[in-house]
C-alpha positions in Angstrom: 14.7 5.4 -18.8 17.8 4.7 -21.1 19.7 2.9 -18.5 16.8 0.6 -17.8 16.3 -2.6 -19.5 12.7 -2.5 -19.4 10.1 0.4 -18.9 8.9 1.4 -15.6 5.3 0.4 -14.6 2.6 2.2 -15.4 1.1 2.5 -12.3 2.3 5.2 -9.5 5.2 4.0 -7.6 4.0 3.5 -3.8 7.4 4.1 -2.0 10.3 6.2 -1.8 13.8 6.0 0.0 17.3 6.8 -0.1 20.1 4.4 0.4 23.6 5.7 1.7 26.8 4.4 2.5 26.4 1.0 0.4 28.9 -1.6 0.1 28.4 -4.3 -2.4 31.1 -7.0 -1.3 30.4 -10.2 -3.7 31.8 -13.6 -3.6 31.9 -16.0 -6.1 30.9 -19.7 -5.6 32.3 -23.1 -7.0 30.1 -26.0 -8.2 29.2 -27.1 -4.6 28.0 -23.6 -3.4 26.2 -23.0 -6.7 24.2 -26.1 -6.5 23.5 -25.3 -2.7 22.2 -21.9 -3.8 20.1 -23.0 -6.8 18.5 -25.6 -4.4 17.0 -23.0 -2.2 15.4 -21.1 -4.8 11.8 -21.7 -5.0 10.2 -23.0 -8.1 9.8 -20.3 -10.7 12.8 -18.8 -10.2 16.2 -19.6 -11.7 19.8 -18.7 -10.8 21.3 -16.2 -12.8 25.0 -16.7 -13.6 27.7 -14.5 -15.4 30.2 -16.1 -17.4 28.9 -19.5 -15.5 29.7 -18.2 -11.8 27.2 -18.0 -9.2 27.5 -14.8 -7.0 26.6 -13.8 -3.4 26.4 -10.5 -1.9 26.7 -8.8 1.3 25.0 -5.3 1.1 25.4 -2.8 4.1 23.9 0.6 4.0 21.8 3.0 5.5 18.4 3.4 4.7 16.8 7.3 4.8 13.8 9.1 4.0 11.9 5.9 4.0 8.1 7.2 3.3 5.0 5.9 1.3 4.2 8.1 -1.8 2.6 11.9 -0.8 3.4 11.3 2.9 6.4 13.0 4.8 9.0 11.3 6.3 7.6 10.0 9.9 10.2 10.7 12.8 12.0 7.5 14.3 10.3 5.4 11.4 12.3 6.8 8.3 15.6 6.1 9.2 17.6 2.8 9.8 20.5 0.8 8.9 19.8 -2.6 6.7 22.0 -5.3 5.5 21.3 -7.8 2.8 22.4 -11.2 1.7 21.5 -11.8 -2.0 22.1 -13.6 -5.0 20.7 -13.2 -8.3 17.7 -14.9 -10.1 15.7 -14.5 -13.2 11.9 -15.3 -13.9 9.9 -14.7 -16.9 13.0 -13.1 -18.6 13.4 -10.2 -15.9 16.6 -10.2 -14.0 16.5 -9.3 -10.1 17.5 -10.0 -7.1 16.9 -12.7 -4.4 17.2 -11.8 -0.7 18.5 -15.0 1.6 18.2 -12.3 4.5 17.4 -8.7 5.3 18.4 -7.6 8.7 17.1 -4.4 9.5 17.3 -1.8 12.7 13.6 -0.8 12.7 11.0 -3.5 13.8 8.1 -2.0 12.5 9.6 -1.9 8.8 10.8 -5.6 9.4 7.1 -6.5 10.2 5.6 -4.5 7.4 8.3 -6.0 5.0 7.5 -9.7 6.0 3.8 -9.5 5.9 3.3 -7.2 2.8 6.3 -7.8 0.4 7.0 -11.6 2.1 10.5 -10.7 2.4 13.0 -12.5 4.7 13.3 -9.2 7.3 15.0 -9.8 10.6 15.7 -7.7 13.5 19.1 -7.0 14.3 21.1 -4.6 16.5 23.6 -2.3 14.6 26.9 -0.1 15.4 27.5 2.3 12.7 30.4 4.7 12.9 30.8 7.2 9.6 34.0 8.8 10.8 37.2 7.9 8.7 34.9 5.5 6.3 32.3 3.2 7.4 32.6 0.9 10.3 29.6 -1.3 10.4 28.5 -4.1 12.8 25.1 -5.8 12.9 24.2 -8.4 15.1 20.7 -10.4 14.4 18.4 -10.4 17.1 15.2 -11.8 15.6 13.3 -14.1 17.8 13.6 -17.9 16.7 15.8 -16.9 13.8 19.3 -18.2 13.3 22.2 -15.9 14.4 24.2 -14.0 12.1 26.6 -11.3 12.3 28.7 -9.1 9.9 31.3 -6.6 11.3 33.4 -4.7 8.7 35.3 -1.5 8.1 34.7 0.1 4.4 35.4 2.9 2.4 35.6 4.2 -1.3 39.1 4.5 -3.1 37.9 6.0 -6.2 36.1 9.0 -8.3 32.6 8.1 -8.8 32.1 6.0 -12.3 29.3 4.2 -14.0 29.6 0.5 -14.9 30.0 -0.3 -18.4 26.8 -2.3 -20.0 28.0 -5.8 -20.0 30.4 -5.9 -17.5 30.5 -7.7 -14.0 29.8 -4.8 -12.1 26.7 -3.8 -14.1 25.4 -7.0 -14.1 25.8 -7.5 -10.0 24.3 -3.8 -9.4 22.0 -2.9 -12.4 19.1 -5.2 -10.8 15.5 -3.0 -11.5 13.2 -5.6 -9.6 13.7 -8.0 -6.5 11.8 -11.4 -6.2 9.8 -12.7 -3.1 7.8 -15.9 -2.2 4.9 -16.4 0.0 4.4 -19.4 2.1 2.6 -21.5 -0.4 5.6 -21.0 -2.7 4.1 -18.5 -4.9 6.5 -15.7 -6.6 6.2 -12.5 -6.5 8.2 -9.4 -8.2 8.7 -6.0 -7.1 9.8 -3.4 -9.4 12.0 -0.4 -8.2 13.6 2.3 -10.2 16.6 4.8 -9.7 19.6 6.7 -11.4 22.4 4.6 -12.6 24.4 3.7 -9.7 27.4 6.3 -8.8 29.9 3.6 -8.4 33.2 4.0 -6.6 36.2 1.2 -6.0 36.0 0.5 -2.5 38.4 -1.4 0.2 36.9 -3.4 3.2 38.3 -5.3 5.9 35.6 -7.8 6.8 36.2 -8.7 10.6 33.3 -11.2 11.0 30.8 -12.6 8.5 28.5 -15.4 9.4 25.3 -14.4 7.1 25.6 -17.4 4.9 26.5 -20.2 7.8 23.0 -20.6 8.8 22.0 -21.4 5.2 25.3 -23.5 4.2 26.5 -20.9 1.7 30.3 -20.5 2.1 31.8 -17.0 1.9 35.1 -17.8 2.8 38.1 -14.9 2.8 38.2 -11.6 1.0 35.2 -10.7 -1.4 36.3 -10.9 -5.0 34.9 -7.6 -5.5 34.0 -4.6 -3.6 32.0 -1.1 -4.9 30.5 1.6 -2.8 27.7 4.1 -3.5 27.7 7.1 -1.2 23.8 7.8 -2.1 21.1 6.9 -4.5 17.4 7.8 -4.4 14.9 4.9 -5.1 11.2 4.4 -5.8 9.5 1.1 -5.5 6.4 -0.4 -6.5 3.8 -3.4 -4.8 4.8 -6.6 -5.2 2.8 -8.5 -8.1 2.5 -12.2 -8.5 4.9 -13.6 -11.3 2.8 -15.1 -14.1 4.5 -17.8 -16.5 2.7 -15.7 -19.0 4.3 -12.4 -18.1 6.0 -10.6 -21.1 10.1 -11.0 -21.6 12.0 -8.0 -20.3 14.0 -7.8 -23.6 
């Protein structure tokens, strides 16, 4: 609890999962890109900046042991690759994550997340090879969705360490809620909980990255920062509407 900026919810968590072989690849955006990202956020969310800079992140990883509370993992449903395109926002004082897209290799998970969590999940095909680091390729296949491809190889370079409070890497990774919006523009918050991130410095070769193209978000060249995490257990709560009268986080 001491590593969290606010207490966990009083209600029981409803979902557990493990995130594995995860890469945080982040780009900072200039004024035009920042304005573009800000304009795409729904009313009620404010773009969160670090020292005046907007960051966009591509986060490939493997989901495992995904299951509701008190339910054992279901064969063929509890394990799949996922790829996120994200930025950082605040609402009523709580910093969190805003997802522009979440590509996943499990069709039922995509539909459940779209229906009950108002998250922009998309079907995609994945090729993942864990020999000699991580080779990760995702191609969006969702009917009617804009195309997107992410193809990269990555691996850790250092021992595990924990980010220092106030650092950029802490700001990018220590987020204990996500935000989503329904078709009417209502904002929802989903709380999550986990131990501090076991980060490692990383290297990556980004061979193809068109995740931001359909949104007009520039992600040119090599990422500004790269971090790897081998494994992290996560608990999640049901999303709740965000009220303008919600208490501040701190």
